[in-house]
VEXMIMAR-348942 format. One record per residue (C-alpha): residue number from 0; x, y, z. Coordinates in Angstrom, 1 decimal, always signed. Each point is the difference from the previous one (the first is absolute). Layout:
<kolnus>
@resi->NUM&X->X&Y->Y&Z->Z .
...
</kolnus>
This chain:
<kolnus>
@resi->0&X->+122.7&Y->+121.1&Z->+133.3 .
@resi->1&X->+1.3&Y->-3.4&Z->+0.7 .
@resi->2&X->-3.5&Y->-1.5&Z->+0.3 .
@resi->3&X->-1.1&Y->+1.7&Z->-3.1 .
@resi->4&X->+3.0&Y->-1.4&Z->-1.9 .
@resi->5&X->-0.9&Y->-3.5&Z->+1.1 .
@resi->6&X->-3.6&Y->+0.5&Z->-1.1 .
@resi->7&X->+1.0&Y->+1.2&Z->-3.4 .
@resi->8&X->+2.3&Y->-3.0&Z->-0.3 .
@resi->9&X->-2.8&Y->-2.4&Z->+0.8 .
@resi->10&X->-2.3&Y->+1.6&Z->-2.5 .
@resi->11&X->+2.7&Y->-0.2&Z->-2.7 .
@resi->12&X->+0.6&Y->-3.6&Z->+0.8 .
@resi->13&X->-3.7&Y->-0.9&Z->-0.3 .
@resi->14&X->-0.2&Y->+1.8&Z->-3.3 .
@resi->15&X->+3.0&Y->-2.0&Z->-1.3 .
@resi->16&X->-1.5&Y->-3.2&Z->+1.3 .
@resi->17&X->-3.3&Y->+0.7&Z->-1.6 .
@resi->18&X->+1.7&Y->+0.9&Z->-3.3 .
@resi->19&X->+2.0&Y->-3.2&Z->+0.2 .
@resi->20&X->-3.1&Y->-2.1&Z->+0.6 .
@resi->21&X->-1.8&Y->+1.6&Z->-3.0 .
@resi->22&X->+3.1&Y->-0.8&Z->-2.1 .
@resi->23&X->-0.1&Y->-3.6&Z->+1.2 .
@resi->24&X->-3.7&Y->-0.2&Z->-0.9 .
@resi->25&X->+0.7&Y->+1.2&Z->-3.5 .
@resi->26&X->+2.8&Y->-2.5&Z->-0.4 .
@resi->27&X->-2.3&Y->-2.8&Z->+1.0 .
@resi->28&X->-2.8&Y->+1.2&Z->-2.3 .
@resi->29&X->-0.7&Y->-2.6&Z->-2.7 .
@resi->30&X->+1.2&Y->+0.8&Z->-3.5 .
@resi->31&X->-3.6&Y->-0.2&Z->-1.3 .
@resi->32&X->-0.9&Y->+2.9&Z->+2.3 .
@resi->33&X->+2.9&Y->+2.1&Z->-1.4 .
@resi->34&X->-1.6&Y->-0.5&Z->-3.5 .
@resi->35&X->-3.4&Y->+1.0&Z->+1.4 .
@resi->36&X->+1.6&Y->+3.1&Z->+1.4 .
@resi->37&X->+1.3&Y->+0.9&Z->-3.4 .
@resi->38&X->-3.0&Y->-0.8&Z->-2.1 .
@resi->39&X->-2.9&Y->+1.1&Z->+2.2 .
@resi->40&X->-1.0&Y->+3.3&Z->+1.3 .
@resi->41&X->-2.2&Y->+1.8&Z->+2.5 .
@resi->42&X->-3.1&Y->-2.0&Z->+0.9 .
@resi->43&X->+1.9&Y->-3.3&Z->-0.7 .
@resi->44&X->+2.4&Y->+1.0&Z->+2.8 .
@resi->45&X->-2.9&Y->+0.6&Z->+2.4 .
@resi->46&X->-1.0&Y->-3.7&Z->-0.5 .
@resi->47&X->+3.7&Y->-1.0&Z->+0.3 .
@resi->48&X->+0.9&Y->+2.0&Z->+3.1 .
@resi->49&X->-3.2&Y->-1.1&Z->+1.8 .
@resi->50&X->+0.9&Y->-3.7&Z->-0.5 .
@resi->51&X->+3.0&Y->+0.0&Z->+2.3 .
@resi->52&X->+1.5&Y->+2.4&Z->+2.5 .
@resi->53&X->+3.5&Y->-0.7&Z->-1.1 .
@resi->54&X->-0.8&Y->+0.9&Z->-3.6 .
@resi->55&X->-1.3&Y->+3.5&Z->+0.7 .
@resi->56&X->+3.5&Y->+1.5&Z->-0.3 .
@resi->57&X->+0.1&Y->-0.8&Z->-3.7 .
@resi->58&X->-2.7&Y->+2.5&Z->-0.9 .
@resi->59&X->+1.3&Y->+2.9&Z->-2.2 .
@resi->60&X->+0.2&Y->+3.4&Z->+1.7 .
@resi->61&X->-2.8&Y->+1.4&Z->-2.2 .
@resi->62&X->-2.5&Y->-2.2&Z->+1.9 .
@resi->63&X->+1.0&Y->+1.1&Z->+3.4 .
@resi->64&X->-1.8&Y->+3.3&Z->+0.5 .
@resi->65&X->-0.4&Y->+2.1&Z->+3.1 .
@resi->66&X->-3.7&Y->+0.5&Z->-0.7 .
@resi->67&X->-1.0&Y->-3.6&Z->-0.5 .
@resi->68&X->+2.6&Y->-2.4&Z->+1.6 .
@resi->69&X->-2.9&Y->-2.2&Z->+1.2 .
@resi->70&X->-0.4&Y->-1.5&Z->-3.5 .
@resi->71&X->+3.2&Y->-1.9&Z->+0.3 .
@resi->72&X->-0.6&Y->-2.2&Z->+3.1 .
@resi->73&X->-2.2&Y->-3.0&Z->+0.4 .
@resi->74&X->-1.3&Y->+1.3&Z->+3.3 .
@resi->75&X->-1.3&Y->+3.1&Z->-1.7 .
@resi->76&X->-1.8&Y->-1.8&Z->-2.9 .
@resi->77&X->-3.3&Y->-0.2&Z->+2.0 .
@resi->78&X->+0.1&Y->+3.8&Z->+0.2 .
@resi->79&X->-0.7&Y->+0.0&Z->-3.7 .
@resi->80&X->-3.5&Y->-1.2&Z->+0.7 .
@resi->81&X->-0.7&Y->+3.6&Z->+0.9 .
@resi->82&X->+2.2&Y->+1.5&Z->-2.7 .
@resi->83&X->-1.5&Y->+2.8&Z->-2.0 .
@resi->84&X->-0.6&Y->-0.8&Z->-3.7 .
@resi->85&X->+2.8&Y->+0.2&Z->-2.5 .
@resi->86&X->-0.4&Y->+1.0&Z->-3.7 .
@resi->87&X->+0.8&Y->-2.9&Z->-2.3 .
@resi->88&X->+0.7&Y->+0.5&Z->-3.7 .
@resi->89&X->+2.1&Y->-1.6&Z->-2.8 .
@resi->90&X->+3.1&Y->+1.7&Z->-1.3 .
@resi->91&X->+1.2&Y->+0.1&Z->-3.6 .
@resi->92&X->+1.0&Y->-3.6&Z->+0.4 .
@resi->93&X->-3.4&Y->-1.5&Z->+0.5 .
@resi->94&X->+1.3&Y->-2.8&Z->+2.3 .
@resi->95&X->+1.4&Y->+2.6&Z->+2.4 .
@resi->96&X->-2.5&Y->+0.8&Z->+2.8 .
@resi->97&X->+0.6&Y->+3.4&Z->+1.6 .
@resi->98&X->-1.3&Y->+1.0&Z->+3.4 .
@resi->99&X->-0.2&Y->+3.5&Z->+1.5 .
@resi->100&X->-0.7&Y->+0.6&Z->+3.7 .
@resi->101&X->-1.7&Y->+3.4&Z->-0.1 .
@resi->102&X->+0.4&Y->+0.7&Z->+3.6 .
@resi->103&X->+3.8&Y->-0.1&Z->-0.1 .
@resi->104&X->+0.5&Y->+0.3&Z->-3.8 .
@resi->105&X->+2.1&Y->-3.1&Z->+0.1 .
@resi->106&X->+0.2&Y->-2.3&Z->-3.1 .
@resi->107&X->+0.4&Y->-3.7&Z->-0.4 .
@resi->108&X->+0.0&Y->-2.2&Z->-3.0 .
@resi->109&X->-0.1&Y->-3.7&Z->-0.7 .
@resi->110&X->+0.5&Y->-1.9&Z->-3.2 .
@resi->111&X->-2.9&Y->-2.4&Z->-0.8 .
@resi->112&X->+0.5&Y->-1.2&Z->-3.6 .
@resi->113&X->-3.2&Y->-2.1&Z->+0.1 .
@resi->114&X->-2.0&Y->+3.2&Z->+0.2 .
@resi->115&X->+1.4&Y->+1.4&Z->-3.3 .
@resi->116&X->-2.9&Y->+0.8&Z->-2.3 .
@resi->117&X->-2.6&Y->+0.0&Z->+2.8 .
@resi->118&X->-2.3&Y->+2.9&Z->+0.9 .
@resi->119&X->-0.7&Y->+1.2&Z->+3.6 .
@resi->120&X->-3.6&Y->+0.3&Z->+1.0 .
@resi->121&X->-1.5&Y->-0.1&Z->+3.4 .
@resi->122&X->+1.7&Y->-0.8&Z->+3.3 .
@resi->123&X->-1.2&Y->-1.4&Z->+3.4 .
@resi->124&X->+2.1&Y->-0.8&Z->+3.1 .
@resi->125&X->+3.3&Y->-0.3&Z->-2.0 .
@resi->126&X->-1.5&Y->-2.0&Z->-2.9 .
@resi->127&X->-0.1&Y->+1.6&Z->-3.4 .
@resi->128&X->-2.5&Y->-1.0&Z->-2.7 .
@resi->129&X->+1.8&Y->-0.2&Z->-3.3 .
@resi->130&X->-0.7&Y->-1.1&Z->-3.5 .
@resi->131&X->+2.1&Y->-1.0&Z->-3.0 .
@resi->132&X->-1.3&Y->-0.1&Z->-3.5 .
@resi->133&X->-3.7&Y->-0.2&Z->-0.7 .
@resi->134&X->-1.0&Y->-2.8&Z->+2.4 .
@resi->135&X->+2.6&Y->-0.8&Z->+2.7 .
@resi->136&X->-0.6&Y->+1.4&Z->+3.5 .
@resi->137&X->+1.7&Y->-0.7&Z->+3.3 .
@resi->138&X->+0.9&Y->+1.4&Z->+3.4 .
@resi->139&X->+3.5&Y->+0.7&Z->+1.1 .
@resi->140&X->+1.6&Y->+1.1&Z->+3.2 .
@resi->141&X->+3.3&Y->+1.7&Z->-1.0 .
@resi->142&X->+1.4&Y->+0.0&Z->+3.6 .
@resi->143&X->+0.0&Y->-3.8&Z->+0.3 .
@resi->144&X->+0.1&Y->-0.6&Z->-3.8 .
@resi->145&X->-3.0&Y->-2.3&Z->+0.2 .
@resi->146&X->-2.7&Y->-0.5&Z->-2.6 .
@resi->147&X->-3.6&Y->-1.2&Z->+0.1 .
@resi->148&X->-1.4&Y->-1.2&Z->-3.3 .
@resi->149&X->-3.5&Y->+1.0&Z->-1.0 .
@resi->150&X->-2.4&Y->-1.3&Z->-2.6 .
@resi->151&X->+0.4&Y->+1.7&Z->-3.4 .
@resi->152&X->-2.4&Y->+2.7&Z->-1.0 .
@resi->153&X->-1.6&Y->-0.4&Z->-3.4 .
@resi->154&X->+1.0&Y->+3.6&Z->-0.7 .
@resi->155&X->+1.4&Y->+2.8&Z->+2.1 .
@resi->156&X->-2.2&Y->+3.1&Z->-0.3 .
@resi->157&X->-0.8&Y->+1.2&Z->+3.5 .
@resi->158&X->+0.1&Y->+3.6&Z->+1.2 .
@resi->159&X->+1.0&Y->-0.8&Z->+3.6 .
@resi->160&X->+0.5&Y->-3.0&Z->+2.2 .
@resi->161&X->+0.4&Y->-0.8&Z->+3.7 .
@resi->162&X->-0.1&Y->-2.7&Z->+2.7 .
@resi->163&X->-2.5&Y->-0.6&Z->+2.8 .
@resi->164&X->+2.8&Y->-1.1&Z->+2.4 .
@resi->165&X->+3.6&Y->-1.3&Z->+0.0 .
@resi->166&X->+0.3&Y->-2.4&Z->-2.9 .
@resi->167&X->+1.3&Y->-2.7&Z->+2.3 .
@resi->168&X->-3.1&Y->+0.0&Z->+2.2 .
@resi->169&X->-2.7&Y->-2.6&Z->-0.6 .
@resi->170&X->-2.8&Y->+2.5&Z->-0.8 .
@resi->171&X->+2.0&Y->+2.2&Z->-2.5 .
@resi->172&X->-1.9&Y->+1.2&Z->-3.1 .
@resi->173&X->+1.4&Y->+1.9&Z->-3.0 .
@resi->174&X->-2.3&Y->+2.5&Z->-1.5 .
@resi->175&X->+0.5&Y->+1.8&Z->-3.4 .
@resi->176&X->-2.4&Y->+2.3&Z->-1.8 .
@resi->177&X->-0.3&Y->+1.7&Z->-3.4 .
@resi->178&X->-2.7&Y->+2.6&Z->-0.2 .
@resi->179&X->-1.5&Y->+1.7&Z->-3.0 .
@resi->180&X->-2.6&Y->+2.8&Z->+0.4 .
@resi->181&X->-3.0&Y->-2.2&Z->+0.6 .
@resi->182&X->+1.4&Y->-3.5&Z->+0.5 .
@resi->183&X->+2.6&Y->-1.9&Z->+1.9 .
@resi->184&X->+2.1&Y->-3.2&Z->-0.4 .
@resi->185&X->+1.2&Y->-1.5&Z->+3.3 .
@resi->186&X->+2.4&Y->-2.8&Z->+0.5 .
@resi->187&X->+0.3&Y->-2.0&Z->+3.2 .
@resi->188&X->+2.5&Y->-2.6&Z->+1.1 .
@resi->189&X->-0.4&Y->-1.5&Z->+3.5 .
@resi->190&X->+2.7&Y->-2.0&Z->+1.7 .
@resi->191&X->-0.5&Y->-3.6&Z->-1.1 .
@resi->192&X->-1.3&Y->+0.9&Z->-3.5 .
@resi->193&X->+1.6&Y->-1.4&Z->-3.1 .
@resi->194&X->-1.6&Y->+2.6&Z->-2.2 .
@resi->195&X->-1.2&Y->+3.6&Z->+0.0 .
@resi->196&X->-3.8&Y->+0.6&Z->+0.0 .
@resi->197&X->-1.1&Y->+3.0&Z->-2.1 .
@resi->198&X->-3.2&Y->+1.9&Z->+0.7 .
@resi->199&X->-1.7&Y->+2.6&Z->-2.3 .
@resi->200&X->-2.3&Y->+2.7&Z->+1.5 .
@resi->201&X->-2.1&Y->+2.8&Z->-1.3 .
@resi->202&X->+0.7&Y->+3.0&Z->+2.3 .
@resi->203&X->-3.0&Y->+1.6&Z->+1.6 .
@resi->204&X->+1.6&Y->+3.5&Z->-0.3 .
@resi->205&X->+2.6&Y->+1.5&Z->-2.3 .
@resi->206&X->+3.5&Y->-0.5&Z->+1.5 .
@resi->207&X->+3.5&Y->+1.0&Z->-1.1 .
@resi->208&X->+2.7&Y->-2.0&Z->+1.8 .
@resi->209&X->+2.8&Y->+2.0&Z->+1.6 .
@resi->210&X->+2.8&Y->-2.5&Z->-0.5 .
@resi->211&X->+0.7&Y->-0.3&Z->+3.7 .
@resi->212&X->+0.3&Y->-3.3&Z->+1.7 .
@resi->213&X->-3.3&Y->-1.4&Z->+1.4 .
@resi->214&X->-0.2&Y->-0.4&Z->+3.8 .
@resi->215&X->-1.4&Y->-3.1&Z->+1.8 .
@resi->216&X->-2.0&Y->+1.1&Z->+3.1 .
@resi->217&X->-2.9&Y->-1.4&Z->+1.8 .
@resi->218&X->-0.1&Y->-3.1&Z->-2.2 .
@resi->219&X->-0.4&Y->+2.0&Z->-3.3 .
@resi->220&X->+2.3&Y->+1.6&Z->-2.6 .
@resi->221&X->-0.3&Y->+3.8&Z->-0.3 .
@resi->222&X->+1.0&Y->+1.4&Z->-3.4 .
@resi->223&X->+0.6&Y->+3.8&Z->-0.3 .
@resi->224&X->-1.3&Y->+2.0&Z->-2.9 .
@resi->225&X->+0.6&Y->+3.5&Z->-1.1 .
@resi->226&X->-1.3&Y->+2.8&Z->+2.3 .
@resi->227&X->-0.2&Y->-2.5&Z->+2.9 .
@resi->228&X->-2.8&Y->-2.3&Z->-1.3 .
@resi->229&X->+0.3&Y->-3.5&Z->+1.4 .
@resi->230&X->-0.8&Y->-3.4&Z->-1.5 .
@resi->231&X->-0.4&Y->-3.1&Z->+2.2 .
@resi->232&X->+0.5&Y->-3.6&Z->-0.8 .
@resi->233&X->-1.3&Y->-2.6&Z->+2.4 .
@resi->234&X->+1.9&Y->-3.3&Z->-0.5 .
@resi->235&X->-2.5&Y->-2.0&Z->+2.0 .
@resi->236&X->-3.2&Y->+1.3&Z->-1.7 .
@resi->237&X->+1.7&Y->+0.5&Z->-3.3 .
@resi->238&X->-1.4&Y->+3.5&Z->-0.5 .
@resi->239&X->+1.5&Y->+3.2&Z->-1.5 .
@resi->240&X->-1.6&Y->+3.3&Z->+1.0 .
@resi->241&X->+0.8&Y->+3.7&Z->-0.6 .
@resi->242&X->-0.9&Y->+1.7&Z->+3.2 .
@resi->243&X->-2.4&Y->+3.0&Z->-0.1 .
@resi->244&X->+2.0&Y->+1.4&Z->+3.0 .
@resi->245&X->+2.5&Y->+1.5&Z->+0.5 .
@resi->246&X->-1.0&Y->+2.5&Z->-2.6 .
@resi->247&X->+2.6&Y->+1.0&Z->-2.5 .
@resi->248&X->+2.2&Y->+3.0&Z->+0.9 .
@resi->249&X->+1.0&Y->+2.6&Z->-2.5 .
@resi->250&X->+3.7&Y->+0.9&Z->-0.2 .
@resi->251&X->+0.5&Y->+1.5&Z->-3.4 .
@resi->252&X->-1.8&Y->+1.4&Z->-3.0 .
@resi->253&X->+0.9&Y->-2.8&Z->-2.5 .
@resi->254&X->-2.9&Y->-0.8&Z->-2.2 .
@resi->255&X->+1.4&Y->-3.5&Z->-0.8 .
@resi->256&X->+1.0&Y->-2.3&Z->+2.9 .
@resi->257&X->+2.4&Y->-2.0&Z->-2.2 .
@resi->258&X->+2.0&Y->+3.2&Z->-0.7 .
@resi->259&X->+0.0&Y->+1.0&Z->+3.7 .
@resi->260&X->+3.5&Y->+0.1&Z->+1.4 .
@resi->261&X->-1.1&Y->-0.3&Z->+3.6 .
@resi->262&X->+1.0&Y->-3.2&Z->+1.8 .
@resi->263&X->-2.0&Y->-1.9&Z->+2.7 .
@resi->264&X->+1.4&Y->-2.6&Z->+2.4 .
@resi->265&X->-1.9&Y->-2.2&Z->+2.4 .
@resi->266&X->+1.8&Y->-1.0&Z->+3.2 .
@resi->267&X->-1.1&Y->-1.9&Z->+3.1 .
@resi->268&X->+1.4&Y->+1.6&Z->+3.2 .
@resi->269&X->-0.8&Y->-1.4&Z->+3.5 .
@resi->270&X->-3.2&Y->-1.5&Z->-1.2 .
@resi->271&X->-1.2&Y->+3.1&Z->-1.9 .
@resi->272&X->-0.1&Y->+0.8&Z->-3.7 .
@resi->273&X->+2.0&Y->+3.0&Z->-1.1 .
@resi->274&X->+0.2&Y->+1.7&Z->-3.4 .
@resi->275&X->+3.0&Y->+2.0&Z->-1.1 .
@resi->276&X->-0.8&Y->+2.4&Z->-2.9 .
@resi->277&X->+3.0&Y->+1.3&Z->-1.9 .
@resi->278&X->-0.4&Y->+3.0&Z->-2.3 .
@resi->279&X->+1.7&Y->+0.5&Z->-3.4 .
@resi->280&X->+3.8&Y->-0.3&Z->+0.6 .
@resi->281&X->-0.5&Y->-0.2&Z->+3.7 .
@resi->282&X->-2.1&Y->+3.1&Z->+0.7 .
@resi->283&X->-2.1&Y->+0.0&Z->+2.0 .
@resi->284&X->-0.1&Y->-3.1&Z->+2.3 .
@resi->285&X->-3.0&Y->-0.9&Z->+2.2 .
@resi->286&X->-0.7&Y->-2.9&Z->+2.3 .
@resi->287&X->-3.5&Y->-1.2&Z->+0.9 .
@resi->288&X->-1.4&Y->-2.6&Z->+2.4 .
@resi->289&X->-3.1&Y->-2.0&Z->-0.7 .
@resi->290&X->-2.6&Y->+0.6&Z->+2.7 .
@resi->291&X->-1.8&Y->-3.4&Z->+0.2 .
@resi->292&X->-3.1&Y->+1.2&Z->+1.8 .
@resi->293&X->-0.8&Y->+2.6&Z->-2.7 .
@resi->294&X->+2.0&Y->-1.6&Z->-2.8 .
@resi->295&X->+1.6&Y->+3.3&Z->-1.0 .
@resi->296&X->+3.6&Y->+1.2&Z->-0.5 .
@resi->297&X->+1.2&Y->+2.3&Z->+2.8 .
@resi->298&X->+3.1&Y->+2.1&Z->-0.7 .
@resi->299&X->+2.7&Y->-0.4&Z->+2.7 .
@resi->300&X->+3.0&Y->+2.3&Z->+0.5 .
@resi->301&X->+2.3&Y->-2.4&Z->+1.8 .
@resi->302&X->+1.0&Y->-3.7&Z->+0.1 .
@resi->303&X->+1.2&Y->+0.5&Z->+3.6 .
@resi->304&X->+2.8&Y->-2.5&Z->+0.4 .
@resi->305&X->-0.9&Y->-1.8&Z->-3.2 .
@resi->306&X->+1.6&Y->-0.1&Z->-3.5 .
@resi->307&X->-1.4&Y->-0.9&Z->-3.4 .
@resi->308&X->+1.9&Y->-1.6&Z->-2.9 .
@resi->309&X->-1.9&Y->+0.3&Z->-3.2 .
@resi->310&X->+0.6&Y->-1.4&Z->-3.5 .
@resi->311&X->-1.8&Y->-1.3&Z->-3.1 .
@resi->312&X->+0.1&Y->-3.7&Z->+1.1 .
@resi->313&X->+0.2&Y->+0.0&Z->+3.8 .
@resi->314&X->-0.8&Y->+2.7&Z->+2.7 .
@resi->315&X->+0.8&Y->-0.7&Z->+3.6 .
@resi->316&X->-0.1&Y->+1.7&Z->+3.4 .
@resi->317&X->+2.4&Y->-0.2&Z->+2.9 .
@resi->318&X->+0.7&Y->+1.5&Z->+3.4 .
@resi->319&X->+3.0&Y->+2.3&Z->+0.2 .
@resi->320&X->+3.1&Y->-1.7&Z->+1.5 .
@resi->321&X->+1.6&Y->+3.2&Z->+1.2 .
@resi->322&X->-1.0&Y->+3.5&Z->+0.9 .
@resi->323&X->-0.1&Y->+2.4&Z->-3.0 .
@resi->324&X->-1.0&Y->-2.8&Z->-2.5 .
@resi->325&X->-3.7&Y->+0.2&Z->+0.7 .
@resi->326&X->-2.7&Y->+1.7&Z->-2.0 .
@resi->327&X->+1.5&Y->-0.7&Z->-3.4 .
@resi->328&X->-1.1&Y->-1.4&Z->-3.3 .
@resi->329&X->+2.8&Y->-1.8&Z->-2.0 .
@resi->330&X->-0.1&Y->-0.3&Z->-3.7 .
@resi->331&X->+1.8&Y->-2.3&Z->-2.5 .
@resi->332&X->+2.1&Y->+2.9&Z->-1.1 .
@resi->333&X->+3.7&Y->+0.7&Z->+0.4 .
@resi->334&X->+1.8&Y->+3.4&Z->+0.1 .
@resi->335&X->+3.7&Y->-0.5&Z->-0.1 .
@resi->336&X->+0.7&Y->-2.7&Z->+2.6 .
@resi->337&X->-3.2&Y->+0.8&Z->+2.1 .
@resi->338&X->-3.5&Y->-1.4&Z->-0.1 .
@resi->339&X->-2.6&Y->+2.7&Z->-0.5 .
@resi->340&X->-2.6&Y->+0.5&Z->+2.8 .
@resi->341&X->-2.7&Y->+2.6&Z->+0.9 .
@resi->342&X->-0.2&Y->+1.4&Z->+3.5 .
@resi->343&X->-3.6&Y->+0.6&Z->+1.0 .
@resi->344&X->+1.2&Y->+2.2&Z->+2.8 .
@resi->345&X->+2.0&Y->+2.4&Z->-2.2 .
@resi->346&X->-2.2&Y->-0.5&Z->-3.1 .
@resi->347&X->+3.0&Y->-0.5&Z->-2.3 .
@resi->348&X->+2.0&Y->-2.7&Z->-1.7 .
@resi->349&X->+3.6&Y->-0.9&Z->+0.8 .
@resi->350&X->+2.6&Y->+0.2&Z->-1.3 .
@resi->351&X->-1.7&Y->+1.9&Z->-2.9 .
@resi->352&X->-3.1&Y->+2.2&Z->+0.2 .
@resi->353&X->-1.6&Y->-1.7&Z->-3.0 .
@resi->354&X->+0.4&Y->-3.2&Z->-2.1 .
@resi->355&X->+1.5&Y->+1.6&Z->-3.1 .
@resi->356&X->+3.6&Y->-0.8&Z->+0.9 .
@resi->357&X->-0.7&Y->-3.5&Z->+1.4 .
@resi->358&X->+0.7&Y->-3.4&Z->-1.6 .
@resi->359&X->-2.9&Y->-2.4&Z->-0.1 .
@resi->360&X->+0.9&Y->-3.6&Z->+0.9 .
@resi->361&X->-2.1&Y->-1.7&Z->-2.7 .
@resi->362&X->-1.3&Y->-3.5&Z->+0.8 .
@resi->363&X->+0.6&Y->+0.4&Z->+3.7 .
@resi->364&X->-1.9&Y->-1.0&Z->+3.1 .
@resi->365&X->+0.2&Y->+0.6&Z->+3.8 .
@resi->366&X->+1.0&Y->-3.1&Z->+1.8 .
@resi->367&X->+0.2&Y->-1.0&Z->+3.6 .
@resi->368&X->+3.2&Y->-1.9&Z->+0.7 .
@resi->369&X->-0.7&Y->-3.5&Z->+1.1 .
@resi->370&X->+2.7&Y->-2.5&Z->+0.8 .
@resi->371&X->-1.8&Y->-3.1&Z->+1.3 .
@resi->372&X->+0.3&Y->-3.2&Z->-2.0 .
@resi->373&X->-3.5&Y->-1.6&Z->-0.5 .
@resi->374&X->-0.5&Y->-3.8&Z->+0.1 .
@resi->375&X->-0.2&Y->-2.2&Z->-3.1 .
@resi->376&X->-3.8&Y->-0.2&Z->+0.5 .
@resi->377&X->-0.4&Y->+3.8&Z->+0.2 .
@resi->378&X->+1.9&Y->+0.3&Z->-3.3 .
@resi->379&X->-2.3&Y->-2.4&Z->-1.8 .
@resi->380&X->-3.0&Y->+2.2&Z->-1.1 .
@resi->381&X->-2.0&Y->-3.1&Z->-0.9 .
@resi->382&X->+0.6&Y->-1.7&Z->+3.4 .
@resi->383&X->-3.7&Y->+0.2&Z->+1.2 .
@resi->384&X->-1.5&Y->-1.0&Z->-3.4 .
@resi->385&X->-2.8&Y->-2.6&Z->+0.3 .
@resi->386&X->-0.9&Y->-0.2&Z->-3.7 .
@resi->387&X->+1.0&Y->+1.0&Z->-3.5 .
@resi->388&X->-1.7&Y->+1.8&Z->-2.7 .
@resi->389&X->+0.4&Y->+2.2&Z->-3.1 .
@resi->390&X->+0.0&Y->+3.7&Z->+0.0 .
@resi->391&X->-3.5&Y->+1.4&Z->+0.8 .
@resi->392&X->-1.5&Y->+3.0&Z->-1.7 .
@resi->393&X->-3.2&Y->+1.3&Z->+1.7 .
@resi->394&X->-2.2&Y->+2.8&Z->-1.2 .
@resi->395&X->-2.0&Y->+2.1&Z->+2.5 .
@resi->396&X->-2.5&Y->+2.8&Z->-0.4 .
@resi->397&X->+0.1&Y->+2.5&Z->+2.8 .
@resi->398&X->-3.2&Y->+0.1&Z->+2.0 .
@resi->399&X->+0.3&Y->+3.6&Z->+1.2 .
</kolnus>
């Protein structure tokens, strides 16, 4: 009993000493930081508390969660390299960026006034392609509040857009496409370009674009059409081709494709192309894998330990971080406080069985949290430019 009493006394004394040290740290905290504490919230504190160990104690209680304490320490920031995607969307105040971690249903927000009036498009490796007005386009990483300026577009009229690689890499290419029934307009902007190059093609086959983000794989851009038809743009050969295979799949009896309510999403997962097919209001849901040798869609019943995150502008894949999170398809939908997902194992949606009662996060995208600050050279899109020129418009007739 005596020994136990001494042990308890030592524990109490250590707690008091720790409490006193935290109080001293707060008293030594610069007045500017007190103002930051009052004016900034959530993701701003993640930056602040990762800057200095002694400042971590000023984070508000709402950021210290039992499910994600690793977000608050500088040692854990590299862990975010493998973080599953978050849903990013604007609130009613257009400058307020909202983030939802679908795995833990935790929310974050950050005020970025400079994004007010901007529209979210595609996303790659933490960088969001955005536009404002009729011409201005740029890339923005909301986690480090860093911007990459891009050449203006003559007009913004694309159906979907994507990147070949991380925008800060030397070989990054931005690809955008608008497709009518028998023709396509394609815009390309490579790193080092001071202008966009626009190409016009006659399509070799009828094609109805699915409004899913294209996927860059094997040095070409794949564009998904309705019923699983694929179009391919080769940025080296400058060719646009509607593939004869895989052959279109029939999912509904709609006579008119534009009025079809089925949704099609193209995703790269572990080097393979997957297609998620979502029925009207979420029923039914199918997943297919492209068999490259036969060039045909093969239905799969499981993602094993994988997860899909699908949306209008960006669809991503990830490996489950914990048991019980695998074999899911996440949607840009919210039911109450929870993000909606579909379990392939149980063949049902959670928390609701259908999409009727869910809120759609309009103008949203899935984004991979990235916290690493690029160099000044990486932030200069025109860094590798060797010459200047005016915008090029090139007409092509498809040879197929």
